[in-house]
C-alpha positions as CSV (number, residue, x, y, z in Angstrom):
1,M,9.8,-10.5,-2.2
2,P,12.7,-9.2,0.0
3,W,15.6,-8.7,-2.3
4,R,16.4,-8.2,-6.0
5,S,18.1,-10.7,-8.3
6,D,19.4,-10.6,-11.8
7,P,16.7,-11.1,-14.5
8,L,17.3,-14.8,-14.9
9,H,14.4,-17.2,-16.0
10,S,12.1,-14.2,-16.5
11,T,10.1,-16.2,-19.1
12,L,8.8,-18.3,-16.2
13,A,6.7,-15.4,-14.8
14,R,3.0,-16.4,-15.1
15,P,0.8,-13.8,-13.4
16,S,-2.7,-15.2,-13.0
17,R,-6.0,-13.3,-12.9
18,A,-7.5,-15.7,-10.5
19,G,-7.1,-15.0,-6.8
20,F,-7.8,-12.5,-4.0
21,V,-8.3,-8.9,-4.8
22,C,-9.5,-6.2,-2.3
23,T,-11.3,-3.8,-4.6
24,S,-11.4,-2.6,-8.1
25,N,-8.9,0.3,-8.4
26,S,-8.6,2.0,-11.7
27,D,-5.7,4.2,-10.4
28,G,-3.4,1.3,-9.7
29,P,-0.3,0.6,-11.9
30,T,-1.9,-2.5,-13.4
31,R,-5.5,-3.8,-14.0
32,D,-7.1,-5.1,-10.8
33,R,-9.8,-7.7,-10.4
34,T,-13.0,-8.0,-8.4
35,V,-12.7,-9.1,-4.8
36,R,-13.9,-12.5,-3.9
37,A,-12.8,-13.1,-0.3
38,S,-13.2,-16.6,1.1
39,V,-15.2,-17.2,4.3
40,A,-11.9,-17.8,6.1
41,A,-10.6,-14.4,5.0
42,K,-13.7,-12.6,6.1
43,Q,-13.5,-14.3,9.5
44,A,-9.8,-13.3,9.8
45,D,-10.8,-9.7,8.9
46,R,-13.4,-9.6,11.7
47,Q,-11.1,-11.1,14.2
48,G,-8.3,-8.8,13.3
49,A,-10.5,-5.7,13.6
50,K,-11.7,-6.9,17.0
51,G,-8.2,-7.5,18.2
52,N,-7.1,-4.1,16.8
53,R,-9.7,-2.3,18.9
54,E,-8.8,-4.2,22.1
55,Y,-5.0,-3.9,21.8
56,M,-4.2,-0.6,20.2
57,Q,-4.8,1.6,23.2
58,S,-2.1,-0.2,25.2
59,S,0.4,-0.7,22.4
60,A,3.4,1.3,21.3
61,V,5.4,1.3,18.0
62,R,9.0,2.6,17.9
63,K,11.9,2.6,15.5
64,A,14.1,-0.5,16.0
65,R,17.7,-0.1,17.2
66,A,20.8,-2.0,16.4
67,N,20.6,-4.0,19.7
68,D,17.1,-5.2,18.7
69,V,18.3,-7.1,15.6
70,R,18.9,-10.4,17.2
71,Q,15.5,-10.5,18.9
72,L,13.6,-9.2,15.9
73,A,15.4,-11.6,13.6
74,A,14.3,-14.6,15.8
75,L,10.8,-13.2,15.9
76,L,10.6,-12.9,12.1
77,A,12.0,-16.4,11.7
78,A,9.2,-17.7,14.0
79,A,6.6,-15.7,12.2
80,F,7.6,-17.0,8.7
81,Y,8.4,-20.6,9.8
82,Q,5.1,-21.9,8.4
83,D,4.8,-19.4,5.6
84,P,3.9,-21.2,2.4
85,V,6.8,-19.5,0.5
86,W,9.5,-18.9,3.2
87,G,8.8,-22.2,4.9
88,P,8.3,-25.4,3.0
89,Y,9.0,-23.9,-0.4
90,F,12.3,-22.1,0.2
91,L,13.5,-24.1,3.2
92,P,11.9,-27.6,3.2
93,D,14.4,-28.9,5.8
94,K,12.7,-28.2,9.1
95,R,15.9,-29.0,11.0
96,R,17.6,-26.0,9.7
97,R,14.7,-23.7,8.7
98,L,14.5,-21.7,11.9
99,A,18.2,-21.1,12.2
100,G,18.5,-20.3,8.5
101,L,15.6,-17.8,8.6
102,T,17.0,-16.2,11.8
103,W,20.4,-15.7,10.1
104,F,18.8,-14.3,6.9
105,F,16.6,-11.8,8.7
106,A,19.4,-10.6,10.9
107,G,21.3,-9.6,7.8
108,E,18.3,-8.0,6.2
109,L,17.4,-6.0,9.2
110,R,21.0,-4.6,9.5
111,Q,20.7,-3.4,5.9
112,F,17.5,-1.5,6.5
113,L,18.2,0.0,9.9
114,P,20.2,2.9,8.5
115,Y,17.1,4.1,6.7
116,E,15.2,4.3,10.0
117,L,12.4,2.3,8.5
118,V,12.5,-0.8,10.8
119,W,9.8,-0.7,13.4
120,D,9.4,-2.6,16.6
121,H,6.2,-3.1,18.5
122,R,6.1,-3.6,22.2
123,G,3.1,-3.7,24.4
124,S,1.9,-4.1,28.0
125,G,5.5,-4.5,29.2
126,R,5.6,-8.1,28.0
127,G,8.3,-7.5,25.4
128,V,6.0,-8.4,22.5
129,G,8.0,-7.7,19.4
130,V,7.0,-7.3,15.7
131,G,9.4,-6.4,13.0
132,A,8.7,-4.6,9.7
133,A,11.2,-3.2,7.2
134,W,10.1,-0.4,4.9
135,T,12.4,1.2,2.4
136,L,12.1,3.6,-0.5
137,A,12.5,1.6,-3.7
138,S,15.4,3.7,-4.8
139,A,17.3,2.6,-1.7
140,A,16.8,-1.1,-2.2
141,M,19.8,-3.2,-1.4
142,G,21.5,-5.1,-4.3
143,V,21.7,-8.8,-4.2
144,L,25.5,-9.0,-4.7
145,R,26.3,-7.3,-1.5
146,R,24.3,-9.9,0.4
147,A,25.2,-12.9,-1.7
148,P,27.2,-14.7,1.1
149,S,24.3,-14.4,3.5
150,I,21.7,-15.5,0.9
151,A,23.9,-18.5,-0.2
152,R,24.5,-19.6,3.4
153,T,20.7,-19.4,4.2
154,F,19.3,-21.2,1.2
155,G,22.1,-23.5,0.1
156,R,20.9,-26.0,-2.4
157,Q,17.6,-24.2,-2.6
158,L,19.2,-21.1,-4.0
159,P,18.3,-21.7,-7.6
160,R,14.6,-22.0,-6.6
161,V,14.8,-18.9,-4.5
162,L,16.5,-16.9,-7.3
163,R,13.9,-18.1,-9.8
164,A,11.0,-17.2,-7.6
165,T,12.4,-13.8,-6.7
166,T,13.0,-13.0,-10.4
167,M,9.4,-13.9,-11.2
168,V,8.1,-11.6,-8.6
169,E,10.6,-8.8,-9.3
170,K,9.3,-8.7,-12.9
171,Q,6.1,-7.3,-11.5
172,H,7.8,-4.8,-9.2
173,P,6.6,-1.2,-10.1
174,R,9.3,1.3,-11.1
175,D,7.5,4.4,-9.8
176,P,8.9,5.8,-6.5
177,H,7.3,4.1,-3.6
178,Y,7.8,2.7,-0.1
179,Y,8.4,-1.1,-0.2
180,L,7.5,-3.5,2.6
181,P,9.8,-6.5,2.4
182,Y,8.8,-8.0,5.8
183,I,6.2,-7.8,8.5
184,G,6.0,-10.4,11.2
185,V,4.1,-10.9,14.4
186,A,5.1,-13.4,17.1
187,P,2.8,-16.5,16.5
188,A,1.3,-16.3,20.0
189,R,0.3,-12.7,19.5
190,Q,-1.2,-12.8,16.0
191,G,-4.7,-11.6,15.6
192,N,-4.4,-8.8,18.2
193,G,-4.0,-5.8,15.9
194,L,-0.2,-5.7,16.1
195,G,0.2,-6.0,12.3
196,T,-2.1,-3.0,11.8
197,A,-0.2,-0.9,14.3
198,L,3.1,-1.8,12.7
199,L,1.9,-0.9,9.2
200,R,0.7,2.6,10.1
201,P,3.9,4.6,10.7
202,A,5.2,4.1,7.1
203,L,1.8,4.3,5.6
204,D,1.2,7.6,7.4
205,R,4.6,8.8,6.2
206,G,3.7,7.9,2.7
207,D,0.4,9.7,2.9
208,A,2.1,12.8,4.2
209,Q,4.7,12.7,1.4
210,G,2.3,11.6,-1.3
211,V,4.3,8.4,-1.8
212,P,2.5,5.1,-2.5
213,A,3.4,1.7,-0.9
214,Y,4.1,-1.7,-2.4
215,L,4.4,-5.2,-0.9
216,E,4.3,-8.8,-1.8
217,A,2.1,-11.1,0.3
218,T,3.2,-14.7,0.6
219,N,0.4,-15.9,2.8
220,K,-3.3,-15.5,1.9
221,R,-4.2,-15.2,5.6
222,N,-2.5,-11.8,5.7
223,L,-4.5,-10.3,2.8
224,P,-7.4,-9.0,4.9
225,L,-4.9,-7.1,7.0
226,Y,-3.5,-5.3,4.0
227,C,-7.0,-4.7,2.5
228,R,-8.1,-2.9,5.7
229,Q,-5.3,-0.4,5.1
230,G,-6.3,0.3,1.6
231,V,-3.8,-1.9,-0.1
232,Q,-5.0,-3.2,-3.5
233,A,-4.0,-6.6,-4.9
234,R,-2.5,-6.4,-8.4
235,E,-1.3,-9.8,-9.5
236,D,-1.5,-13.4,-8.4
237,I,1.8,-15.1,-9.3
238,D,2.1,-18.9,-9.4
239,L,5.6,-20.0,-8.4
240,P,7.0,-23.0,-10.2
241,N,5.5,-26.1,-8.5
242,G,4.8,-24.0,-5.5
243,P,2.5,-21.5,-3.8
244,H,1.2,-18.1,-4.8
245,V,2.5,-14.6,-4.2
246,W,0.2,-11.6,-4.4
247,T,1.7,-8.2,-5.4
248,M,-0.1,-5.3,-3.7
249,W,-0.2,-1.6,-4.1
250,R,-1.5,1.3,-2.0
251,A,-2.0,4.8,-3.3
252,P,-1.4,7.6,-0.8
253,S,-4.5,8.7,1.1
254,D,-5.4,12.4,1.3
255,R,-7.5,12.1,4.4
């Protein structure tokens, strides 16, 4: 999840052993489960790999700049519009969902830009944009500083958002790591390897520094993408009367 909250309603956390797991990983911070990917997930994996081969040679990833925030926020809002958690669960009102997400992501990106861990992906001169924000866990932003933006975005859904965030935060590892709050690809460009290219800069940095990576996946469709990069699923969390969130961990590679 993207931001930390106070430990309210922590007794509602119910990690489930059922769900998608990439591989068995005895080195992970918690016990992993055997992978049982669905047919759809396998198909998505093959399509993503094919798109990656076709697109990577003509793509470029760069660090985002302050003047990219508005465009990247709009892109992330579009990417997360139909997300099971960020869409219907957090913002069920479709009339204000896109504007609310755009406002929220703009604030989040501005928080992460000083750490130089926001990446923008442009390719083929078409202005294709993808936004990801990585941060060292020790540099995570506190919720109080961003409370006005959070309240404005989620309004009456704020209690639900805080409860869900607290449940997920309970599973957040305390060891030093890079944390991926967001990654989004423009809907029209999904399946072309852009997500893989966007993940690599921070993963490569973590490998060079011997620092692991951690993320939470809110859409099962994205799990094969993370699995291909060596990310291991740890817990499947059932949100109250809502969808699942998968916590995921990647140990640094020595290759």
